[in-house]
ZAMARGU-4260 file (C-alpha; in steps of 0.2 Angstrom, whole numbers, plus 5000, padded with zeros to 4 digits):
<rodrens>
0) 5598/5605/5584 | 5602/5586/5585 | 5587/5584/5598 | 5575/5593/5586 | 5580/5582/5571
5) 5578/5566/5582 | 5561/5572/5588 | 5555/5575/5570 | 5562/5558/5564 | 5552/5550/5579
10) 5536/5559/5574 | 5538/5554/5556 | 5541/5535/5561 | 5526/5535/5573 | 5515/5544/5559
15) 5521/5532/5546 | 5519/5516/5556 | 5502/5521/5562 | 5496/5525/5545 | 5499/5507/5540
20) 5495/5498/5556 | 5477/5501/5560 | 5471/5484/5555 | 5454/5478/5561 | 5446/5461/5560
25) 5428/5456/5562 | 5422/5438/5561 | 5406/5431/5555 | 5407/5413/5561 | 5391/5406/5555
30) 5396/5411/5537 | 5414/5406/5538 | 5419/5424/5534 | 5431/5437/5541 | 5432/5455/5537
35) 5448/5465/5537 | 5450/5484/5537 | 5467/5490/5533 | 5476/5505/5525 | 5482/5508/5507
40) 5485/5527/5505 | 5482/5534/5487 | 5486/5552/5482 | 5469/5553/5473 | 5460/5551/5490
45) 5469/5560/5504 | 5463/5555/5521 | 5453/5540/5514 | 5466/5527/5517 | 5454/5513/5524
50) 5451/5498/5513 | 5439/5483/5518 | 5440/5466/5511 | 5429/5450/5515 | 5438/5433/5517
55) 5428/5418/5513 | 5435/5401/5521 | 5431/5383/5517 | 5420/5375/5529 | 5433/5362/5534
60) 5451/5363/5531 | 5468/5356/5537 | 5485/5364/5534 | 5488/5381/5526 | 5476/5387/5514
65) 5480/5394/5496 | 5472/5411/5494 | 5463/5419/5479 | 5462/5438/5480 | 5449/5446/5469
70) 5448/5464/5463 | 5431/5470/5457 | 5426/5480/5441 | 5419/5497/5440 | 5402/5491/5446
75) 5401/5483/5463 | 5384/5475/5458 | 5387/5457/5465 | 5385/5457/5484 | 5387/5468/5500
80) 5399/5463/5513 | 5393/5456/5530 | 5401/5471/5540 | 5407/5489/5536 | 5397/5491/5520
85) 5409/5485/5507 | 5404/5478/5491 | 5410/5467/5477 | 5405/5463/5459 | 5396/5447/5452
90) 5413/5439/5448 | 5418/5441/5466 | 5401/5434/5472 | 5403/5419/5462 | 5421/5415/5463
95) 5420/5416/5482 | 5406/5403/5482 | 5415/5391/5470 | 5433/5394/5476 | 5430/5389/5494
100) 5422/5372/5487 | 5440/5369/5479 | 5449/5373/5496 | 5454/5391/5493 | 5452/5406/5505
105) 5444/5419/5493 | 5447/5437/5498 | 5436/5451/5490 | 5443/5468/5490 | 5433/5484/5489
110) 5445/5497/5482 | 5431/5510/5481 | 5427/5509/5500 | 5420/5526/5506 | 5429/5535/5491
115) 5414/5541/5482 | 5418/5533/5466 | 5405/5529/5453 | 5407/5518/5438 | 5408/5532/5426
120) 5423/5540/5435 | 5436/5530/5426 | 5449/5543/5427 | 5448/5543/5446 | 5449/5525/5449
125) 5463/5520/5462 | 5479/5510/5457 | 5471/5495/5465 | 5486/5483/5461 | 5495/5491/5476
130) 5479/5488/5487 | 5481/5469/5482 | 5499/5469/5486 | 5497/5478/5503 | 5483/5465/5508
135) 5494/5450/5501 | 5508/5456/5512 | 5497/5457/5527 | 5489/5440/5524 | 5505/5431/5521
140) 5510/5434/5539 | 5494/5424/5544 | 5499/5406/5548 | 5482/5400/5541 | 5488/5404/5524
145) 5502/5397/5512 | 5512/5412/5508 | 5519/5404/5492 | 5501/5401/5485 | 5493/5417/5483
150) 5483/5421/5467 | 5475/5436/5460 | 5459/5438/5449 | 5450/5453/5443 | 5435/5458/5432
155) 5436/5472/5419 | 5445/5486/5429 | 5450/5473/5441 | 5457/5463/5426 | 5468/5477/5421
160) 5475/5478/5438 | 5481/5459/5437 | 5489/5463/5420 | 5500/5476/5429 | 5511/5461/5435
165) 5519/5461/5418 | 5527/5477/5423 | 5545/5476/5428 | 5542/5486/5444 | 5530/5473/5450
170) 5534/5456/5441 | 5549/5453/5453 | 5542/5457/5470 | 5547/5445/5484 | 5533/5432/5488
175) 5523/5438/5473 | 5507/5431/5466 | 5510/5414/5458 | 5496/5416/5445 | 5484/5429/5439
180) 5467/5429/5430 | 5461/5444/5420 | 5442/5442/5416 | 5438/5453/5402 | 5451/5467/5403
185) 5451/5481/5390 | 5470/5480/5386 | 5469/5497/5378 | 5482/5504/5390 | 5494/5491/5396
190) 5511/5489/5404 | 5526/5485/5393 | 5529/5467/5398 | 5545/5460/5405 | 5551/5443/5410
195) 5541/5436/5424 | 5538/5420/5433 | 5519/5424/5435 | 5507/5413/5425 | 5493/5423/5417
200) 5476/5419/5410 | 5466/5431/5399 | 5448/5428/5397 | 5438/5438/5384 | 5420/5439/5377
205) 5420/5438/5358 | 5407/5452/5357 | 5413/5463/5371 | 5414/5482/5368 | 5431/5480/5374
210) 5435/5473/5357 | 5446/5457/5358 | 5459/5463/5346 | 5467/5474/5359 | 5470/5459/5371
215) 5475/5448/5357 | 5489/5460/5353 | 5494/5461/5371 | 5494/5442/5373 | 5506/5441/5358
220) 5517/5454/5366 | 5518/5444/5383 | 5521/5428/5374 | 5535/5435/5364 | 5544/5439/5380
225) 5543/5421/5385 | 5531/5423/5399 | 5518/5410/5404 | 5501/5416/5397 | 5485/5409/5390
230) 5471/5417/5381 | 5453/5411/5380 | 5440/5419/5369 | 5422/5414/5373 | 5410/5415/5358
235) 5394/5425/5356 | 5396/5434/5373 | 5398/5452/5378 | 5409/5460/5392 | 5398/5453/5405
240) 5398/5435/5397 | 5380/5438/5392 | 5372/5432/5376 | 5360/5448/5375 | 5374/5461/5373
245) 5372/5477/5364 | 5382/5493/5363 | 5376/5508/5373 | 5381/5524/5380 | 5394/5526/5395
250) 5412/5528/5399 | 5424/5515/5393 | 5443/5514/5388 | 5441/5506/5371 | 5446/5519/5359
255) 5464/5512/5356 | 5459/5494/5351 | 5469/5494/5335 | 5484/5504/5342 | 5485/5501/5360
260) 5494/5512/5372 | 5509/5505/5381 | 5516/5512/5398 | 5535/5509/5400 | 5545/5507/5416
265) 5550/5526/5416 | 5532/5531/5415 | 5533/5536/5397 | 5520/5531/5384 | 5520/5525/5366
270) 5507/5518/5355 | 5509/5501/5347 | 5514/5509/5331 | 5529/5517/5340 | 5522/5535/5341
275) 5526/5543/5358 | 5512/5549/5368 | 5508/5559/5384 | 5496/5554/5397 | 5484/5567/5390
280) 5486/5559/5372 | 5481/5542/5379 | 5466/5549/5388 | 5460/5558/5373 | 5462/5544/5361
285) 5458/5529/5372 | 5443/5535/5382 | 5426/5534/5373 | 5407/5535/5377 | 5404/5518/5370
290) 5399/5505/5383 | 5392/5488/5384 | 5374/5483/5389 | 5367/5466/5394 | 5369/5457/5411
295) 5361/5441/5409 | 5378/5433/5412 | 5374/5416/5404 | 5393/5411/5402 | 5400/5419/5418
300) 5400/5403/5428 | 5410/5395/5413 | 5422/5410/5414 | 5424/5407/5433 | 5427/5388/5430
305) 5440/5393/5418 | 5448/5404/5431 | 5448/5391/5445 | 5454/5377/5433 | 5469/5388/5428
310) 5473/5392/5447 | 5471/5374/5451 | 5484/5370/5438 | 5496/5382/5445 | 5492/5377/5463
315) 5506/5364/5465
</rodrens>
């Protein structure tokens, strides 16, 4: 019996280690780019553990690099990776270009890689914050990077992932992100904030279909805890930082603007007015068919500048 138990434990150890150790690297030297394929299992996608990310390096650098990891939004409409077919959004495309100019390595995650996810499948999106954590832990072992200077940005769905570091389960992780930037989060469903050393910037468009009132309420919650948080509202622009924004039809999590849903550490939910809720209640009340239209993005470069200026300020 003892031999059987030992054998089973050995198999489990081998299986577990293999599921997290199949890391592949591809280099594209003429573009100062590397790609990494790693595993980040998600119960929603059994057997589809592979994730790809594209790392952009400054042309010339000395010493250990600070690192910005970016999580795309629901539409990966920015650019395609040089290998393996991964994609990012327009924020990722632009921050990788501008970030390397400021001396950062910029890492673009494709959390939807080969998972068959479409922008309207919002109820099926992965919990991408854990993808970012897994990748951060891998890259912090690379001697080219400064493990104490990792930063996390996200747009839309990706922005909601950055705000999860207000959650007690994530805020105190070892070698955590130093600062995060949330570009146009919805803030309709959020983590109950607890004390954290992570600096946070929230950037909103004044005419977004993810109405600013929700994020303004959450900003106040974070501030009351005593966490370092800043909020910038860009006038006259929509969710995509465009001047030509209109409201159209699509799937969005914007139905709880005036009574946001708060997720607690024990996985229970309450609305801001104190009403208890189930996950089904949150989905029913917060999910709508009201979407934003207009992608001319006149002020996106300005939003990227705000994000990088904030990261620069914390890169000390």
